[in-house]
C-alpha positions as CSV (number, residue, x, y, z in Angstrom):
1,X,-3.7,-26.5,4.5
2,X,-2.8,-22.9,4.4
3,X,0.7,-22.1,2.7
4,X,3.4,-20.6,4.5
5,X,3.9,-16.6,4.9
6,X,6.2,-15.6,2.5
7,X,8.7,-12.8,4.5
8,X,9.3,-9.3,2.8
9,X,12.3,-7.4,3.6
10,X,11.6,-3.6,1.8
11,X,8.4,-2.5,0.9
12,X,6.8,0.8,-1.4
13,X,4.0,2.6,0.0
14,X,2.6,5.1,-2.4
15,X,-0.2,7.5,-0.8
16,X,-2.8,9.2,-3.1
17,X,-4.5,12.1,-0.9
18,X,-7.9,13.8,-2.4
19,X,-10.5,15.2,-0.9
20,X,-12.5,12.4,-0.3
21,X,-10.5,9.2,-0.1
22,X,-7.1,8.5,1.1
23,X,-5.8,5.4,-1.0
24,X,-2.5,3.9,0.2
25,X,-0.9,1.0,-1.5
26,X,2.0,-1.6,-0.5
27,X,4.2,-3.1,-2.6
28,X,6.7,-5.6,-2.5
29,X,10.2,-4.7,-3.3
30,X,11.8,-6.8,-7.3
31,X,15.0,-8.3,-7.1
32,X,16.2,-4.8,-9.3
33,X,15.0,-2.5,-6.3
34,X,12.1,-1.5,-8.6
35,X,8.0,-1.7,-7.5
36,X,7.0,-5.2,-7.5
37,X,3.6,-6.6,-7.3
38,X,1.5,-5.1,-4.9
39,X,0.5,-7.5,-1.8
40,X,-1.8,-4.4,-0.3
41,X,-4.5,-2.0,-0.1
42,X,-6.3,0.5,2.2
43,X,-8.7,3.3,1.5
44,X,-9.6,5.1,4.2
45,X,-12.4,8.0,3.7
46,X,-11.5,11.6,3.6
47,X,-11.7,14.0,6.4
48,X,-14.9,16.1,6.2
49,X,-13.7,18.8,9.0
50,X,-13.9,22.1,8.1
51,X,-11.1,25.0,8.7
């Protein structure tokens, strides 16, 4: 049986954009209001469109 999902009220989302890849890291907020554990990560191929 799967564990019950945990509710998170606040999140930190960090975005890093480069020419080749866009990366996003989602962290829970810890009890002190700081960045807590990583809970999600996404990576998107960068845009190759010419100006």
